[in-house]
C-alpha positions in Angstrom: 0.0 0.0 0.0 3.0 2.3 -0.1 3.4 4.9 -2.8 5.0 4.8 -6.2 6.1 8.3 -6.3 9.8 8.8 -6.9 11.6 9.7 -10.1 13.9 6.9 -10.9 15.7 9.3 -13.2 16.9 11.0 -10.0 17.6 7.6 -8.4 14.8 7.9 -5.9 13.1 4.5 -5.5 9.7 4.1 -3.8 10.1 2.9 -0.2 8.1 -0.3 -0.7 10.5 -1.3 -3.4 13.4 -0.6 -1.1 11.9 -2.9 1.6 10.9 -5.7 -0.8 14.3 -5.8 -2.5 16.6 -5.8 0.5 17.7 -3.7 3.5 20.9 -2.9 1.6 18.9 -0.8 -0.9 17.5 1.1 2.0 20.9 1.8 3.5 22.2 2.8 0.2 19.4 5.4 0.0 20.3 6.7 3.5 23.9 7.2 2.4 23.1 9.0 -0.9 19.8 10.9 -0.4 20.1 14.6 0.5 17.7 16.4 2.7 15.8 17.8 -0.2 15.2 14.3 -1.6 13.6 13.2 1.7 11.4 16.3 1.8 10.2 15.9 -1.8 9.6 12.1 -1.4 7.7 12.7 1.9 5.3 15.2 0.3 4.7 13.1 -2.8 4.2 10.0 -0.6 1.6 11.9 1.4 -0.2 13.1 -1.7 -0.3 9.6 -3.1 -1.5 8.3 0.3 -4.3 10.8 0.4 -5.5 9.8 -3.0 -5.6 6.2 -2.2 -7.1 6.6 1.3 -9.8 9.0 0.2 -10.9 6.4 -2.4 -10.4 3.1 -0.5 -11.1 3.8 3.2 -14.8 4.2 4.1 -14.2 6.2 7.2 -12.0 8.7 5.5 -14.4 9.1 2.6 -17.1 10.0 5.1 -14.6 12.2 7.1 -13.9 14.3 3.9 -17.6 14.6 3.2 -18.4 15.8 6.7 -15.7 18.5 6.3 -16.9 19.5 2.8 -13.7 18.5 1.1 -13.6 16.9 -2.4 -10.7 14.6 -3.0 -10.5 16.0 -6.5 -9.3 19.4 -5.3 -6.2 18.0 -3.7 -4.0 17.7 -6.9 -0.5 18.9 -5.8 1.8 18.7 -2.8 1.0 22.4 -2.2 -2.7 21.4 -1.7 -1.8 19.1 1.2 -2.2 21.9 3.8 -5.9 22.1 3.0 -6.5 18.5 4.0 -8.5 18.5 7.3 -6.7 17.2 10.4 -8.0 14.1 12.2 -7.9 12.9 15.8 -9.1 10.1 18.0 -12.1 12.2 18.9 -13.2 13.3 15.4 -12.1 10.3 13.4 -11.2 7.1 15.2 -14.1 7.2 17.8 -16.6 8.3 15.2 -16.2 5.3 13.0 -16.4 1.5 13.3 -13.2 -0.4 13.5 -13.8 -2.0 10.1 -14.5 1.3 8.3 -11.1 2.6 9.5 -9.4 -0.2 7.5 -8.5 -0.4 3.8 -11.7 -1.2 1.9 -13.5 -1.7 5.3 -12.0 -5.1 5.3 -11.1 -7.2 8.3 -10.4 -10.4 6.3 -6.7 -9.5 6.0 -3.6 -10.5 8.0 -3.2 -7.6 10.4 -1.4 -7.3 13.7 -3.7 -5.8 16.4 -2.7 -3.9 19.5 -4.7 -1.8 22.0 -4.3 1.1 24.4 -6.4 2.1 27.3 -7.2 5.8 27.5 -8.3 7.9 30.5 -11.7 6.4 30.4 -10.3 2.9 30.7 -12.0 1.8 27.4 -9.4 0.3 25.0 -8.8 1.7 21.6 -7.8 -1.0 19.1 -5.3 -0.4 16.3 -4.4 -2.6 13.3 -1.1 -2.4 11.5 0.1 -3.9 8.3 3.2 -6.1 7.7 4.8 -3.2 5.9 4.8 -1.2 9.2 6.6 -4.1 10.9 9.1 -4.3 8.0 9.8 -0.6 8.4 10.2 -0.9 12.2 12.7 -3.7 11.6 14.7 -1.6 9.2 14.8 1.2 11.8 16.1 -1.3 14.4 18.7 -2.5 11.9 19.8 1.1 11.3 20.2 1.6 15.1 22.2 -1.7 15.3 24.5 -0.6 12.4 25.2 2.8 13.8 26.2 1.3 17.2 29.4 -0.3 18.3 27.7 -3.8 18.1 29.4 -6.3 15.8 27.6 -8.3 13.2 29.8 -11.3 13.8 29.3 -11.6 17.6 26.5 -13.5 19.4 23.8 -11.1 20.5 21.1 -11.5 23.1 18.1 -9.2 22.9 16.0 -9.1 26.1 12.6 -7.4 25.5 11.6 -5.8 28.7 8.6 -3.9 27.3 5.2 -5.0 28.3 4.0 -8.0 26.2 0.4 -8.9 25.5 -2.0 -6.5 23.8 0.4 -3.5 23.9 2.6 -2.6 21.0 6.0 -2.1 22.6 7.0 -5.6 23.3 5.4 -7.2 20.3 6.8 -4.8 17.6 10.2 -4.9 19.2 10.3 -8.7 19.2 9.1 -8.7 15.5 11.8 -6.2 14.5 14.6 -8.2 15.9 13.2 -11.6 14.8 13.1 -10.2 11.3 16.7 -9.0 11.6 17.7 -12.5 12.7 16.1 -13.9 9.5 18.2 -11.4 7.5 21.3 -12.9 8.9 22.1 -11.0 12.2 23.4 -13.2 15.0 20.4 -12.3 17.2 18.7 -14.4 19.9 15.6 -13.0 21.5 13.9 -13.6 24.9 10.7 -11.8 25.9 10.3 -11.7 29.7 8.3 -8.4 29.4 8.1 -6.6 32.7 8.8 -9.7 34.8 11.8 -8.4 36.7 12.4 -11.8 38.4 12.7 -13.5 35.1 14.9 -10.7 33.6 17.4 -11.1 36.5 17.4 -14.9 36.0 18.2 -14.3 32.3 21.0 -11.9 33.2 22.5 -14.4 35.6 22.1 -17.7 33.8 21.8 -17.0 30.1 23.4 -13.6 29.2 26.9 -14.7 30.1 26.8 -17.1 27.1 26.6 -14.1 24.7 29.1 -11.5 23.6 26.6 -8.7 23.1 23.5 -7.7 25.1 20.7 -5.4 24.0 18.3 -4.4 26.8 15.1 -2.9 25.6 12.4 -1.3 27.8 10.8 1.7 29.4 13.5 4.0 30.8 12.6 3.9 34.5 12.0 0.1 34.4 15.4 -0.5 32.8 17.0 1.6 35.5 15.3 -0.6 38.1 16.6 -3.8 36.3 20.1 -2.4 36.1 20.2 -1.3 39.7 18.9 -4.6 41.0 21.3 -6.6 38.7 24.3 -4.7 40.0 23.1 -5.1 43.6 23.0 -8.8 43.0 26.6 -8.8 41.7 25.6 -9.2 38.1 28.2 -7.6 35.8 27.5 -6.0 32.5 31.2 -5.3 31.7 31.9 -8.6 29.9 29.3 -7.7 27.3 29.2 -5.1 24.5 26.1 -3.3 25.7 23.2 -1.4 24.0 20.3 0.2 25.7 17.1 0.8 23.7 14.3 2.9 25.3 10.9 4.0 24.2 7.6 5.4 25.6 8.9 8.5 27.4 11.5 11.2 27.3 14.6 11.3 29.6 17.5 13.7 30.2 21.1 13.4 29.0 22.1 13.0 32.7 19.9 9.9 32.9 21.4 8.5 29.7 25.0 9.0 31.0 24.0 7.6 34.4 22.8 4.3 33.0 25.6 4.1 30.3 28.2 4.4 33.1 26.5 1.7 35.1 26.5 -0.9 32.3 29.9 0.1 30.9 28.8 1.9 27.7 31.7 4.1 26.6 29.9 6.0 23.8 26.2 6.9 24.6 25.9 8.6 21.2 26.1 5.2 19.4 25.1 2.7 22.1 21.9 4.1 23.4 18.7 5.2 21.6 15.2 6.2 22.4 12.3 5.4 20.0 9.3 7.6 19.4 6.5 5.2 18.8 2.8 4.7 19.3 0.2 2.0 19.1 -1.6 4.2 16.5 1.0 3.4 13.8 4.1 1.8 15.3 7.7 3.0 15.2 7.6 6.6 14.0 11.0 8.3 14.8 14.2 7.3 16.5 17.3 8.8 18.1 20.4 8.7 15.9 23.9 9.5 17.0 23.5 12.8 15.3 20.2 13.6 17.0 21.7 12.8 20.4 24.7 14.9 19.7 22.6 17.8 18.5 20.5 17.7 21.7 23.6 17.6 23.9 25.1 20.5 22.1 21.9 22.5 22.4 21.7 21.8 26.1 25.2 23.4 26.6 24.0 26.7 25.0 20.8 28.3 26.5 20.3 30.6 23.5 20.7 27.8 21.0 18.4 25.6 23.0 15.7 28.4 23.1 16.1 29.0 19.4 15.7 25.4 18.5 13.1 24.3 21.0 11.1 27.5 21.6 12.4 28.9 24.8 10.9 26.2 27.1 12.4 24.8 30.3 11.4 21.3 29.2 13.9 19.0 27.4 12.3 17.3 24.4 13.2 14.1 22.7 15.0 14.9 19.4 14.7 12.2 16.8 15.0 11.6 13.0 12.4 9.9 10.8 12.0 8.4 7.4 9.2 10.5 5.7 8.0 7.7 3.5 7.4 5.6 6.6 5.8 8.2 8.8 5.9 12.0 8.1 5.3 14.8 10.6 4.2 18.4 10.5 3.8 20.9 13.3 0.9 23.4 13.5 0.9 25.9 16.3 3.3 23.7 18.3 1.1 20.6 17.9 2.5 17.5 16.2 0.5 15.9 13.3 1.6 12.6 11.6 0.7 10.8 8.4 1.5 7.2 7.7 0.4 4.2 5.7 -0.8 1.1 7.6 -3.8 -1.2 7.9 -5.4 1.8 9.5 -3.9 4.7 7.6 -3.7 8.1 9.2 -3.4 11.5 7.5 -2.6 14.7 9.4 -3.4 12.9 12.6 -3.2 14.7 15.9 -1.2 12.3 18.1 -1.6 14.5 21.2 2.0 15.6 21.5 3.6 19.0 21.2 6.8 19.9 19.5 8.2 20.8 16.1 9.8 19.6 12.9 13.0 20.5 11.0 14.4 19.5 7.7 18.1 18.5 8.0 19.2 21.8 6.5 16.9 23.9 8.7 18.4 22.4 11.9 21.9 22.7 10.6 21.3 26.4 9.8 20.0 27.0 13.3 23.2 25.6 14.7 25.3 27.7 12.2 23.5 30.8 13.3 25.0 30.2 16.8 28.5 29.5 15.4 28.3 25.7 15.5 29.0 23.6 12.5 26.9 20.5 13.2 28.6 18.3 10.7 32.0 19.4 12.0 30.9 18.4 15.5 29.8 15.1 14.1 33.2 14.5 12.6 34.9 15.4 15.9 32.5 13.0 17.8 33.4 10.2 15.3 29.9 9.8 14.0 30.2 11.5 10.6 29.6 8.3 8.7 26.3 8.0 10.5 25.0 11.5 9.9 22.1 10.9 7.6 20.2 13.9 6.1 16.8 12.7 7.4 14.4 15.3 8.9 14.1 15.8 12.6 11.1 15.9 14.9 11.3 17.1 18.5 8.6 16.1 21.0 7.8 17.3 24.4 6.1 15.2 27.1 2.3 15.8 27.0 0.7 18.5 29.0 -0.9 15.8 31.2 2.6 14.9 32.3 2.7 18.0 34.4 0.8 19.1 37.5 -0.3 22.6 38.4 0.5 24.7 41.4 -1.3 28.0 41.7 -1.8 27.9 37.9 1.8 27.3 36.9 3.0 24.0 35.4 5.4 21.8 37.4 7.1 19.1 35.4 8.6 15.9 36.8 11.8 16.4 34.8 13.4 18.8 37.2 12.8 16.6 40.2 14.0 13.5 38.2 17.3 15.2 37.7 17.7 15.9 41.5 17.1 12.3 42.3 19.9 11.3 40.0 22.4 13.3 42.1 25.1 11.1 43.6 24.1 12.3 47.0 20.7 10.6 46.7 21.1 7.7 44.3 22.2 5.3 47.1 18.8 5.5 48.8 16.4 6.4 46.0 15.4 4.6 42.8 14.7 7.8 40.9 11.0 7.2 40.6 8.5 9.8 41.7 4.9 10.9 41.4 3.7 14.5 41.5 0.3 15.2 43.1 -1.4 18.6 43.6 -3.4 18.6 46.8 -5.3 21.0 49.1 -4.9 21.5 52.9 -7.6 22.1 55.5 -7.7 25.8 54.5 -8.2 24.8 50.9 -4.7 26.1 50.0 -3.0 24.3 47.2 0.3 22.6 47.7 2.6 20.1 45.8 3.2 16.6 47.1 6.1 14.6 45.8 6.0 10.9 46.3 9.4 9.2 46.1 10.4 5.6 46.0 13.2 4.3 48.2 15.5 1.5 47.2 15.0 -2.0 48.7 15.8 -2.1 52.4 16.4 1.7 52.6 14.7 4.1 55.0 15.7 7.8 54.6 16.0 10.0 57.7 15.1 13.6 58.4 18.5 15.0 57.6 18.5 13.2 54.2 15.0 14.4 53.5 15.9 18.0 54.4 18.8 18.0 52.0 16.7 16.5 49.2 13.9 19.1 49.7 16.4 21.9 49.7 17.9 20.7 46.4 14.5 20.2 44.8 13.4 23.7 45.7 16.8 25.1 44.5 16.4 23.4 41.1 12.8 24.4 40.7 13.6 28.0 41.4 16.5 28.0 39.0 14.7 26.2 36.1 11.1 27.5 36.5 10.9 31.3 36.7 7.2 31.2 37.6 7.9 28.9 40.5 10.6 31.3 41.7 8.1 34.1 41.7 5.7 31.9 43.6 8.3 31.1 46.2 9.0 34.8 46.7 5.3 35.4 47.2 4.3 32.4 49.3 7.6 31.6 51.0 7.6 28.2 52.7 4.0 27.5 51.5 5.4 27.0 48.0 7.7 24.2 49.2 6.6 20.7 48.2 5.9 18.0 50.7 8.0 14.9 50.3 6.5 11.5 51.0 8.8 8.5 51.0 7.6 5.0 50.1 9.0 1.5 50.4 10.3 -0.1 47.2 7.5 -1.1 44.7 4.7 0.1 46.9 1.6 -0.5 44.7 -0.1 2.8 45.3 2.4 4.9 43.3 5.1 2.5 42.3 3.5 -0.7 41.1 6.2 -3.0 39.7 6.7 -3.1 36.0 5.1 -1.0 33.2 5.2 2.7 32.9 5.7 4.9 35.8 3.0 7.4 36.6 5.0 10.6 37.0 1.9 12.7 37.6 -1.1 11.5 39.5 -4.5 13.3 39.3 -6.6 13.6 42.4 -10.2 12.4 42.0 
């Protein structure tokens, strides 16, 4: 169902042909395509996708009719901006599952996954085998740009949740497909069963030269901390850490890399931006990680690239003919071909999009040659001219205090301080509450490590550092402190390891908890 869009005269081959022929064709394209090629291909792919979806997907035909749009008026790539945007509310939930599929047909071999929204009612998604192929190529690209060797035995431990959710299943499929293409990969899928993961690390992992740990960032940190506490060493392996599902800081990346003996976090760690809606969308590359690290060293550059926010986004690259992005008013919209194709779909994230050239020019304006920095960092050969998307954590991943937004990120960084890591896991939950006088205050719930019990002195030092960092990184909070004094200070509540109220074992950590 992919497009046939490119001019072979210019050497641009439709993405489906690249997949069906071999991954080598795909990697050849990565090394030869310029940024303008990807931009042009992405627009033409979207135009072709629109034409086919508007004709062959019942729900989309009805969606266009409801928005008074005729498919015949969308003739050129310039017309794409007039295509109406879709969302779960105005599209997915307004149509039957079958009508969202190609030809309204469920008698086809799709892979199904689901999510559970705030209402608790699951939303089901179908994806095509082409999407799984694309995900596998992205994982292969990540493997090739790492220090992992293709002639060494490699164990992949999938620590994402298995079952009806997408993370574990699509990751397993990606590596299983790589194995069939000749990579020396063995896969085990314990999911979020920490006991089984630790057994694997003890009994099986030592038989392998290379180890890839995949999972949610805070869960992998738990696994690594407990493994080290049990005397399990990662140093005999060539290690790679693959994350997904949430953003994290460069401090967090370096912290885990050091624990498992990774010497180059640029090449041997990566975060994937994916969703149940359409699979693997964008991915960190060594260049993307380098660009974010450089930006974080220069406040003016950071503000210029990411919009002057205190939050640190995930910066990733993407293949426009797999999934393409656009940003309208700071909101991210995606388009992609799958069993349930999506066009200008509001994923619910905020952020922005850059072509390769646009981002390089932003750096140049601040006196930084991005490609020169890549050469110095030793990643020049892996600097592909793919476009970039940056994504902030959703607004629901913040809590409010007297009308201002407080994000977990600042507190997460404090918990990674060497003064506190011996007693705390790094997990927390922010809750906004009201006292007997109906005054609002912030409560921070913090998980202690196994068999640890922090005292008043420790808690006092931690609170002082949290307040200090909040004042430094959040100007609104600083003003609130100046106005309210001690009343603006958060209340710290410490919990035993894996207490089920806020720190239920496995799965995604709830960094913000809403009061009923």
